[in-house]
N, C-alpha and C positions, 0 to 999 in steps of 0.2 A: 717513469713507469705510469702507464696508462691505467685507468681504474678497472679495466678488464683484465690486468695482469695482475699475477700472485708471486709473492718472493718468500724464499726461506731464508731465515738467519739460523746458522746452525753453530752451538757451542759444544764444547767436548765435556762440559760438567752440568749437572743438574742443579747444584748449590755450590756456593763458595765454600772452601775447607781451608783450614790452617795448614793442612798436609799438602795441598796443591796450590799451584800457582795458575792462573788464567781466569778468564770470564766465564761465568755461570749463566746458564739459561734463565733461571728464576728471577734474578737480580737485573738482568739485563733487559727482559721483558717488560720489568717496571719502569727503567729508565728510558727505554726505547719509545714505549706508549705514552708515558708523560712529558717527555722532554724533547724527542725528535721526531715522532709521527703522530703528535696529537689530533690530527685531522683523520687518520686512518684507523681502521680497527685492526688490532693485533691480537694473535692467538698463542697460546703456550700449550706445548705437549712435550711429555717426557715418559721415559720408562716407568716412573714411579706411581703415574696416574693409573687408575682402574681403566679397563677396556672399555666401559661405557663413556666415561668422559673423554678418553683419546678419541673414540670413534665419532663422538659428538663435535668436538673441535675439528676433526679432519672433514667431516661433512659440512661444517660450515665454511671451512676454507675451500672445498670443492665448489660449493654454490656461490661463492664471493662474497659472503656475509663478513669474513675475514680476509684481510686484503694480505697481511703479512704474517707468516707463522715463524715464531720462535720457537726452537726445536733441538733435542739433541739427535743422536743417530737412530732414534725410535724410527724415523722415516726412510731409513735407509733402502730398505725393500718393501716392494708391496703397496706402493702409492703411486697413483696415476691422477695427475691434475693436469690436464692438458694446457690451462691457461697460466700455469706456473713457468715464469720465463727467466726468474732471476734466482741465483742462490749465492749466498754470501758465507763462506765457512771461516769462522774465527779461530786462531791458533791452529791453523792448518797443520803444521808439523807434529801435531799431538795425535793425529790420526795415521792409520796405515794407509799406503798408496791404494790397496785394493779398496779400502772403505772408502776413500774419497772418490774412486772411480764409481763405486756404487752410488754415492750420494749425488753426484753431479748427473747421474742417469735420471734424477728425479725432475730434471728441466729439460725442455727442449722436446717434449712429448707432444707438442702441438705444432700448429702450422707457423708460429711467430718465431723469430730469431731470438735466441736464449743465451744466457750468460752464466758461468759460474767464477766467482771471484774468491780465491784463496788468499787469506791474510795471514801475514807471517811477521815477525819482526826482522829488523835489517841483519842482526847479528846472526840469526840462522841462515839467512839466504847467503852470506859470504863464507860460511862453513859447510854447508850442504846444499847440494843442487837436486836432490831426489825428486822434488816436487815438479821439475822440468818435463819429466817424462810426461806428465799429464798433460803437458802443452803440446808434446810431440806426437802423441797418439791416441785413438779412441779404442783400441783394441785391448779387452779386458785381459787376455790371455798375455798380452805384451806386459802390462802393467803388473799382473800378479807374477809374471817371471822377474822383473826387476824387484818388485816387493820381496820375494824369495831369497834372490841373490844377496839383496842389501841387508836383510834382518837375519838371515840363516833359518835354517829348516827346525832348529830346537831338537827337542827329542821327541820323535814320533809317536812313541809308544808310552810317555807318560805325561806330565803335567806341564812341561816347560814347552811353551809355545813359540818362542824364538830364541836364537843363540847361535851357536858356532855352525860352521857350514858343515855338511856331509863329508865324511873322510873317504868315501868309497866311489860316489856317484852323484851326477847331476840330477836333480829331480826332474827336470825338462827333459832329460833323457828318454823318451817314453819307450824306444826300442829296447834299450838296455834294460829298463825296468822290466818290461813283458818277457824278455829273455830270462830274467832272474826268477820271475814268477813261475815261468815253464819248468825251469830247473829245480825250484823248491818243491813244486808239486810232484814232480817225478822222484825226487829224492824221498818224500814222504811216502809216496805211494810204494817205494821198495822198503823202507825202514822207518814205519810211523813213530816208533819210540825212541829213535835215533841210539840204538843199542850196539850196532855195529863198531868196532874198534875205530875204524877211519872216521867215524862221525862223532867220536868222544870229545873233541874240541867244541865242536858246534853244540852238542848237547849241554856243555858247560856254560854256554851264551844264551841259552833258551830262558826267556823270563818266567819266572813262576807267577800265578795268576795274582798273589797278593802284592806284586810288586807293580801292578796297575794301579793308576790314579783312579778315583772315582769320578767317571765322567757322566753320571746319571743326573 
C-alpha cells in the first residue's frame, strides 16, 4: 500500500461479547496499531461514538493523517474518500450481501486500482457459496435479488426482517406487484371498509393498527 493510499478494515462487532463470536473493532484496533502496523497511523470509528468524534476521525482519514481506518458498518454509506483503495472485511459471512455490496462501494472511488477482500473461515466456504455473487456482479439490484431470495422476505408488515419466502409472489416481479396495487386501490375505492359480503374473508385478514411493530 502506497502512503497515498488509504485502507478500511471492517469488523461486525464494536466490542467483544460473551454472547457473540468474532473479532471486534475496538480490540483489533489496538492489536493492529501496536503489533501489525506500528509505523502507520490507524483510526477507529464505530456507531457508539458521538458525531463530533466520528467526523474528526473521518476528516483525518480523508486528509491522510490516518492511513488505515478500523471501523464497523458505520461507514457503509455517505463516505467518499477517493484515495481509499483497499478494504478488508473480517467475518464477512456475518454481513448481508446487500450490506457487503454497500461496503465495497467505499473503495474504488478514485483513479487507482482498488480491492475488497472478504475474509471467511474455510468451514463456511465449503457449505455456503453466497459470497460468490459479489465476485460475479457489481449490479446492486442483482445482489439485492439474491440476498432476498436466500434470506427470505420475512414479515413485511411486522418486525421479522428475514425468514420464509413469500407464499404468493416473487418480490422481484414488479409487473405483478404493480397489478396487485392497482387491483387493491380499485377495490378500496369501491368498498373502503370491506363491508361487502364478498370481501368478508379479506376483511378478516386486515391487520389492526396495534398489531404493527413500533418502527419509530
